[in-house]
C-alpha positions as CSV (number, residue, x, y, z in Angstrom):
1,X,128.6,45.1,-142.8
2,X,130.4,48.2,-141.4
3,X,128.6,49.9,-138.5
4,X,125.8,47.3,-138.5
5,X,124.0,48.7,-135.4
6,X,124.2,52.3,-136.8
7,X,122.8,51.2,-140.2
8,X,120.0,49.3,-138.5
9,X,119.1,52.4,-136.4
10,X,119.2,54.6,-139.5
11,X,116.7,52.2,-141.3
12,X,114.3,52.4,-138.3
13,X,114.6,56.3,-138.3
14,X,113.9,56.4,-142.0
15,X,110.9,54.1,-141.5
16,X,109.5,56.4,-138.8
17,X,109.7,59.6,-140.9
18,X,108.5,58.7,-144.4
19,X,108.1,61.3,-147.2
20,X,105.8,61.0,-150.2
21,X,107.0,61.2,-153.8
22,X,108.2,64.7,-154.6
23,X,108.4,65.8,-151.0
24,X,111.4,63.8,-149.8
25,X,113.4,66.7,-148.6
26,X,113.4,65.5,-145.0
27,X,114.6,62.0,-145.9
28,X,117.4,63.4,-148.1
29,X,118.6,65.7,-145.3
30,X,118.5,62.8,-142.8
31,X,120.8,60.8,-145.1
32,X,123.0,63.8,-145.8
33,X,123.7,64.3,-142.1
34,X,124.0,60.5,-141.4
35,X,126.6,60.0,-144.1
36,X,128.6,63.3,-144.1
37,X,131.4,61.6,-142.1
38,X,132.0,59.1,-144.9
39,X,133.7,62.0,-146.7
40,X,132.4,61.7,-150.2
41,X,134.5,63.5,-152.8
42,X,131.4,65.1,-154.4
43,X,127.9,65.7,-153.1
44,X,125.0,66.6,-155.4
45,X,121.8,67.7,-153.6
46,X,118.4,68.5,-155.0
47,X,119.0,66.2,-158.0
48,X,115.9,65.8,-160.1
49,X,113.9,67.2,-157.2
50,X,115.1,66.0,-153.8
51,X,117.6,63.5,-155.1
52,X,121.0,63.1,-153.3
53,X,124.1,61.7,-154.9
54,X,127.3,60.9,-153.1
55,X,130.5,60.3,-155.2
56,X,133.5,58.3,-153.9
57,X,136.5,58.7,-156.3
58,X,139.6,56.4,-156.4
59,X,141.7,59.1,-157.9
60,X,142.5,56.7,-160.8
61,X,140.9,56.4,-164.2
62,X,138.3,53.7,-164.5
63,X,134.6,53.0,-164.7
64,X,131.9,54.9,-162.9
65,X,129.6,52.6,-161.1
66,X,126.2,53.8,-159.7
67,X,124.2,52.1,-157.0
68,X,120.7,53.4,-156.6
69,X,118.0,53.4,-153.8
70,X,114.7,55.2,-153.6
71,X,113.7,58.0,-151.2
72,X,109.9,57.9,-151.3
73,X,107.2,56.2,-149.3
74,X,103.6,55.4,-150.0
75,X,100.2,57.1,-149.2
76,X,99.0,54.0,-147.2
77,X,98.2,53.7,-143.5
78,X,100.6,51.4,-141.8
79,X,99.0,48.6,-139.7
80,X,102.1,46.9,-138.3
81,X,103.1,47.1,-134.7
82,X,106.8,47.8,-134.9
83,X,108.2,50.2,-132.3
84,X,109.6,52.4,-135.1
85,X,106.3,52.7,-137.0
86,X,105.5,55.7,-139.2
87,X,104.9,58.9,-137.2
88,X,103.2,60.5,-140.2
89,X,99.5,59.9,-140.7
90,X,98.7,58.0,-143.9
91,X,102.3,57.8,-145.1
92,X,104.5,54.7,-144.6
93,X,107.5,52.8,-146.0
94,X,105.5,49.8,-147.2
95,X,107.7,49.0,-150.2
96,X,111.1,48.7,-148.4
97,X,112.7,51.9,-149.7
98,X,113.8,52.6,-146.2
99,X,115.8,49.3,-146.3
100,X,117.2,50.0,-149.7
101,X,118.5,53.4,-148.5
102,X,120.0,51.7,-145.4
103,X,121.8,49.2,-147.7
104,X,123.4,52.1,-149.6
105,X,124.3,53.8,-146.3
106,X,126.1,50.6,-145.4
107,X,128.0,50.7,-148.7
108,X,128.9,54.3,-148.0
109,X,130.5,53.2,-144.7
110,X,132.4,50.5,-146.7
111,X,133.6,53.2,-149.1
112,X,134.7,55.5,-146.3
113,X,137.2,52.8,-145.4
114,X,138.0,51.5,-148.8
115,X,137.8,53.5,-152.0
116,X,137.5,51.5,-155.3
117,X,140.7,50.5,-156.8
118,X,139.9,52.6,-159.9
119,X,137.2,54.8,-161.2
120,X,134.5,56.1,-158.9
121,X,131.3,55.1,-157.2
122,X,128.0,57.0,-157.2
123,X,125.4,56.4,-154.5
124,X,122.2,57.8,-155.8
125,X,119.2,58.3,-153.4
126,X,116.5,58.9,-156.0
127,X,113.3,60.8,-155.6
128,X,109.8,59.9,-156.8
129,X,110.2,56.2,-157.8
130,X,106.6,55.4,-156.8
131,X,105.2,57.7,-159.5
132,X,107.6,56.7,-162.2
133,X,108.8,60.4,-162.5
134,X,112.0,60.3,-160.4
135,X,114.5,58.6,-162.6
136,X,113.5,60.7,-165.6
137,X,113.8,63.9,-163.5
138,X,117.3,62.8,-162.4
139,X,118.3,62.2,-166.0
140,X,116.9,65.5,-167.1
141,X,118.8,67.4,-164.4
142,X,121.9,69.0,-166.1
143,X,124.0,68.1,-163.1
144,X,123.5,64.4,-163.9
145,X,126.2,64.8,-166.6
146,X,128.9,65.2,-164.0
147,X,128.0,61.8,-162.4
148,X,126.8,59.9,-165.5
149,X,127.8,56.2,-164.8
150,X,129.0,53.4,-167.1
151,X,127.2,50.8,-164.9
152,X,124.1,51.1,-162.7
153,X,122.7,48.6,-160.2
154,X,119.7,48.4,-157.9
155,X,118.2,45.8,-155.7
156,X,114.6,45.4,-154.6
157,X,113.4,43.2,-151.7
158,X,110.8,40.6,-152.8
159,X,108.2,39.0,-150.6
160,X,107.3,35.5,-151.9
161,X,111.0,34.8,-152.6
162,X,112.7,32.8,-149.9
163,X,114.5,35.0,-147.3
164,X,118.0,36.0,-148.6
165,X,117.7,34.2,-151.9
166,X,118.4,36.1,-155.1
167,X,116.7,36.4,-158.5
168,X,118.4,38.0,-161.5
169,X,118.7,37.3,-165.2
170,X,119.5,39.1,-168.4
171,X,116.5,40.7,-170.2
172,X,113.2,41.9,-168.7
173,X,113.3,42.5,-164.9
174,X,110.2,44.6,-164.3
175,X,107.2,45.5,-166.5
176,X,106.5,48.8,-168.2
177,X,103.2,50.4,-167.2
178,X,101.1,53.6,-167.5
179,X,98.1,55.0,-165.8
180,X,95.3,56.4,-167.9
181,X,92.8,58.9,-166.5
182,X,89.7,58.9,-168.6
183,X,87.0,61.5,-168.3
184,X,83.8,61.6,-170.3
185,X,81.5,64.7,-170.4
186,X,77.9,64.6,-171.6
187,X,74.8,66.4,-170.5
188,X,72.6,65.7,-167.4
189,X,68.9,65.0,-167.7
190,X,65.9,64.0,-165.5
191,X,66.1,60.4,-164.5
192,X,62.6,59.9,-165.9
193,X,63.8,61.2,-169.3
194,X,67.4,60.1,-169.8
195,X,67.0,60.3,-173.6
196,X,67.0,64.1,-173.3
197,X,70.6,64.1,-172.0
198,X,73.9,62.5,-172.9
199,X,74.9,59.8,-170.5
200,X,78.5,58.3,-170.3
201,X,77.1,55.0,-169.1
202,X,77.3,53.3,-172.6
203,X,80.9,54.5,-172.9
204,X,81.7,53.0,-169.5
205,X,80.2,49.7,-170.6
206,X,82.4,49.8,-173.7
207,X,85.4,50.5,-171.5
208,X,84.7,47.4,-169.4
209,X,84.2,45.3,-172.5
210,X,87.5,46.5,-173.9
211,X,89.4,45.7,-170.7
212,X,87.8,42.3,-169.8
213,X,90.2,40.2,-172.0
214,X,93.2,41.7,-170.2
215,X,92.0,41.7,-166.6
216,X,93.1,38.1,-165.7
217,X,96.9,37.9,-165.4
218,X,98.5,35.9,-168.1
219,X,101.8,33.9,-167.9
220,X,104.8,36.1,-167.9
221,X,106.0,36.1,-171.5
222,X,106.6,38.5,-174.4
223,X,102.8,38.5,-174.9
224,X,101.9,39.5,-171.4
225,X,99.4,42.3,-171.1
226,X,97.4,43.3,-168.0
227,X,94.7,46.0,-167.5
228,X,93.6,46.9,-164.0
229,X,90.6,49.1,-163.5
230,X,91.6,51.1,-160.4
231,X,88.8,53.6,-160.0
232,X,85.3,54.3,-161.5
233,X,82.8,57.1,-160.8
234,X,79.8,58.5,-162.6
235,X,77.2,61.2,-162.0
236,X,75.8,62.7,-158.8
237,X,74.7,60.6,-155.9
238,X,71.0,61.4,-156.6
239,X,68.2,59.2,-157.9
240,X,66.6,61.9,-159.9
241,X,69.5,62.9,-162.2
242,X,70.8,60.9,-165.2
243,X,74.6,61.4,-165.3
244,X,76.7,63.7,-167.4
245,X,80.2,62.9,-166.3
246,X,82.3,59.8,-165.6
247,X,85.9,59.2,-164.6
248,X,88.0,56.0,-164.7
249,X,91.5,55.2,-163.8
250,X,93.1,52.3,-165.6
251,X,96.6,50.9,-165.3
252,X,98.1,49.1,-168.3
253,X,101.3,47.0,-168.2
254,X,103.4,44.9,-170.6
255,X,106.9,43.4,-170.6
256,X,108.6,46.0,-172.8
257,X,108.1,49.6,-173.7
258,X,107.2,48.8,-177.2
259,X,104.6,46.2,-176.2
260,X,103.1,48.8,-173.8
261,X,102.8,51.4,-176.5
262,X,101.0,49.0,-178.8
263,X,98.7,47.9,-175.9
264,X,97.9,51.5,-175.0
265,X,97.1,52.4,-178.6
266,X,94.7,49.4,-178.8
267,X,92.9,50.3,-175.6
268,X,92.7,54.0,-176.3
269,X,91.4,53.3,-179.8
270,X,88.6,51.0,-178.4
271,X,87.6,53.7,-175.9
272,X,87.5,56.4,-178.5
273,X,85.2,54.3,-180.7
274,X,82.7,54.1,-177.9
275,X,82.5,57.8,-177.2
276,X,79.8,58.8,-179.7
277,X,78.9,62.5,-179.0
278,X,80.6,62.5,-175.6
279,X,83.6,64.7,-175.0
280,X,86.6,62.5,-173.9
281,X,89.8,63.6,-172.1
282,X,92.6,61.2,-171.6
283,X,95.7,62.0,-169.5
284,X,98.7,59.8,-168.8
285,X,100.2,59.3,-165.3
286,X,102.7,57.1,-163.5
287,X,104.5,56.0,-166.6
288,X,107.2,53.5,-165.9
289,X,109.7,52.2,-168.5
290,X,110.4,48.5,-168.5
291,X,113.6,47.5,-166.8
292,X,115.7,45.5,-169.2
293,X,118.8,44.0,-167.6
294,X,122.0,44.2,-169.6
295,X,123.5,40.7,-170.0
296,X,127.0,41.7,-168.8
297,X,125.6,43.6,-165.8
298,X,123.3,40.6,-164.9
299,X,126.3,38.3,-165.1
300,X,128.3,40.5,-162.8
301,X,125.5,40.3,-160.2
302,X,125.4,36.5,-160.7
303,X,129.2,36.2,-160.0
304,X,128.9,38.6,-157.0
305,X,126.1,36.6,-155.5
306,X,128.0,33.3,-155.9
307,X,131.1,34.8,-154.4
308,X,129.3,35.8,-151.1
309,X,127.2,32.6,-151.0
310,X,123.7,33.9,-152.0
311,X,121.6,31.1,-153.5
312,X,119.1,31.5,-156.3
313,X,115.4,31.4,-155.4
314,X,112.2,30.6,-157.2
315,X,110.9,33.8,-158.7
316,X,109.4,34.4,-162.2
317,X,111.0,37.3,-164.0
318,X,110.1,39.9,-165.0
319,X,108.4,41.3,-161.9
320,X,104.8,42.3,-162.8
321,X,105.1,45.5,-160.9
322,X,107.0,48.4,-162.4
323,X,110.3,50.1,-161.3
324,X,111.5,53.3,-162.8
325,X,115.1,52.2,-162.6
326,X,114.7,51.1,-166.2
327,X,115.0,54.7,-167.3
328,X,118.7,54.6,-166.5
329,X,119.3,51.9,-169.2
330,X,119.2,54.6,-171.8
331,X,122.5,55.9,-170.4
332,X,124.5,52.9,-169.2
333,X,124.5,49.1,-168.6
334,X,122.0,48.4,-165.8
335,X,120.8,45.5,-163.7
336,X,118.0,45.2,-161.2
337,X,117.9,42.2,-159.0
338,X,115.7,40.9,-156.2
339,X,116.5,39.7,-152.7
340,X,114.0,37.5,-151.0
341,X,112.0,38.9,-148.1
342,X,110.5,35.6,-147.2
343,X,107.9,33.3,-148.7
344,X,105.2,34.2,-146.3
345,X,106.2,37.9,-145.7
346,X,103.4,40.5,-146.3
347,X,103.4,41.7,-149.8
348,X,104.8,45.0,-151.1
349,X,102.3,47.9,-150.4
350,X,100.5,45.7,-147.8
351,X,99.6,47.8,-144.7
352,X,101.4,45.2,-142.6
353,X,104.6,45.1,-144.7
354,X,108.0,45.9,-143.1
355,X,111.5,45.6,-144.7
356,X,113.4,42.6,-143.2
357,X,116.4,43.8,-141.4
358,X,118.1,40.5,-142.1
359,X,118.6,41.7,-145.7
360,X,120.7,44.7,-144.8
361,X,124.0,42.8,-144.5
362,X,123.7,40.7,-147.6
363,X,122.4,43.7,-149.6
364,X,125.5,45.7,-148.7
365,X,127.8,42.7,-149.3
366,X,126.6,42.0,-152.8
367,X,126.9,45.7,-153.8
368,X,130.4,45.8,-152.4
369,X,131.3,42.6,-154.4
370,X,129.7,44.0,-157.6
371,X,132.0,46.9,-157.2
372,X,135.0,44.6,-156.8
373,X,134.0,42.7,-159.9
374,X,134.1,45.9,-162.0
375,X,136.7,48.1,-160.4
376,X,139.0,45.6,-158.8
377,X,139.3,44.6,-155.1
């Protein structure tokens, strides 16, 4: 990997200065400064928020190939003991986006020395992946038209998969999901006379009954559906008052966008039938499209991995977690693949998680080889 020590240092600097979704301006500026001497032919800043795109053009007609990494961190307190730990209270790179950005920075160094044989390369540092809003915001930005790719690729490190092994296949790579915020409004009453009020407690009981069949993870198949109750609150913290209001946060996920839509309609219908006279508000949040790998794009990743000697690992696809990279599949042929972070490595979003630096070189190498597969060596 070109400038290996420099890329490692950049990864650690990114880790120490994380930004939350929608507030990644500092991270984008750090990357802009770090990579300005790679002399991209076009720089697009503030894309879809704080997104940054660097374009390297061969000067010859050919395909446009995009490689994407994520800018944002998580609102979790880091509990690791690395010397480059987060300096921002309650915010940390506990999903590996710092490593993904560093891999793209390594690819930028490669492109500074060697432009593609034809076409152009777009390195996209995308905002707000963790909320599912970033990819759609990038696509909605009118300036995306000038960098619209023919192919798009992204990697994600994966704890539980042997270190340095790869997992990729055509078809579903990550699940679709949506968060539902449910709010019931009734009327308070004296706890001794609850019948004079309108309590949301029966509606909450109905919610739990509707979710129970989907709370135990099923095998990953086309029929996979999972509901996770993430938050529940009701009434005032007082023994003398029967409650009037309740809130619940529920995440639903399925293998495809269509399956998620059917699942959501089923759950919302069951909830609405339990409302009675209660007023019910439902709002949708953190909506992620399913990532569906194009067969040709997945095959290109397979060939690139074989060429550089990456072996396949044992990992069930699709990933249960969601990744908003799937939104780009509406515009081009896409593939998301996974690099193993180690079978006993702390899980993604775990307070002790840290991106394995050993993945920087192979991550950069497979991206470079994917480019050669498409645009020529």
